[in-house]
C-alpha positions in Angstrom: 0.0 0.0 0.0 2.8 2.4 0.9 4.6 1.5 -2.3 1.5 2.3 -4.3 1.3 5.7 -2.7 5.0 6.4 -3.4 4.6 5.2 -7.0 1.6 7.5 -7.4 3.5 10.5 -6.0 6.3 9.8 -8.5 3.8 9.9 -11.3 2.3 13.1 -10.0 5.5 15.2 -9.4 6.5 15.8 -13.0 3.0 16.8 -13.9 3.1 19.7 -11.4 6.5 20.7 -12.6 5.3 20.9 -16.2 2.3 22.9 -15.1 4.6 25.4 -13.4 6.7 25.7 -16.5 3.7 26.8 -18.6 2.9 29.5 -15.9 6.4 30.6 -15.2 6.9 32.3 -18.6 4.4 35.1 -18.2 6.4 37.9 -19.9 6.7 37.8 -23.6 6.0 35.1 -26.1 7.8 31.8 -26.2 10.5 31.7 -28.8 10.6 35.4 -29.2 14.4 35.5 -28.4 16.7 36.3 -25.6 15.7 39.2 -23.4 12.2 39.1 -24.8 10.8 36.5 -22.4 11.2 33.5 -24.6 15.0 32.9 -24.8 17.6 30.6 -23.3 15.7 27.5 -24.3 18.4 26.6 -26.9 20.1 28.3 -29.9 17.0 28.2 -32.1 14.9 29.8 -29.4 17.6 32.3 -28.6 17.6 33.5 -32.2 13.9 34.2 -32.0 11.7 34.5 -35.1 9.5 31.9 -36.7 11.8 29.0 -35.9 12.1 30.0 -32.3 8.3 30.2 -32.0 7.9 26.8 -33.8 10.4 25.2 -31.5 8.6 26.6 -28.5 5.3 25.2 -29.8 6.9 21.8 -30.3 8.3 21.8 -26.8 4.9 22.8 -25.4 3.2 20.0 -27.4 5.8 17.5 -26.1 5.1 18.4 -22.5 1.4 18.3 -23.0 1.6 14.8 -24.4 3.9 13.8 -21.6 1.4 15.2 -19.0 -1.5 13.4 -20.7 0.5 10.1 -20.7 1.3 10.5 -17.0 -2.3 11.3 -16.1 -3.4 8.2 -18.1 -0.9 6.1 -16.2 -2.0 7.6 -12.9 -5.7 6.9 -13.7 -4.9 3.3 -14.7 -2.9 2.8 -11.4 -5.9 4.2 -9.4 -8.3 1.9 -11.2 -6.0 -1.1 -10.5 -5.8 -0.2 -6.9 -9.6 0.2 -6.6 -10.1 -3.2 -8.1 -7.6 -4.7 -5.7 -9.5 -3.1 -2.7 -12.8 -4.3 -4.1 -11.4 -7.9 -4.3 -10.2 -7.6 -0.7 -13.7 -6.3 0.4 -15.3 -9.3 -1.3 -12.8 -11.7 0.3 -13.6 -10.2 3.8 -17.3 -10.4 3.2 -17.0 -14.1 2.3 -14.9 -14.7 5.5 -17.5 -12.9 7.6 -20.4 -15.0 6.2 -18.4 -18.2 6.8 -17.8 -17.2 10.4 -21.5 -16.4 10.9 -22.4 -19.8 9.5 -19.9 -21.5 11.8 -21.3 -19.5 14.8 -24.8 -20.6 14.0 -23.7 -24.3 13.8 -22.0 -23.9 17.2 -25.1 -22.4 18.7 -27.2 -25.3 17.3 -25.0 -27.7 19.1 -25.1 -25.8 22.4 -28.9 -25.8 22.5 
């Protein structure tokens, strides 16, 4: 159970980091060049212009896809964990009913 929580946290951390990246560049347009709010992402982005904007768009698209993949994996993990807990619940319910049945048999013999 603890390992599942740790695994889920590992999946979640990069998502929050990516979300911060998209909010952190509030001044200027991505790919608009150094000193204009979109630079220092690589030489193409530093130059600015159409190629810098295109590179910034590709980078943003990559991180969106990565985030979608991570969310899909996290949802799958949660679904698997829910199914495991439901199986445990059913196993416990069966054990409870078996114990009630044994108790009734014992009470019959006591009477």
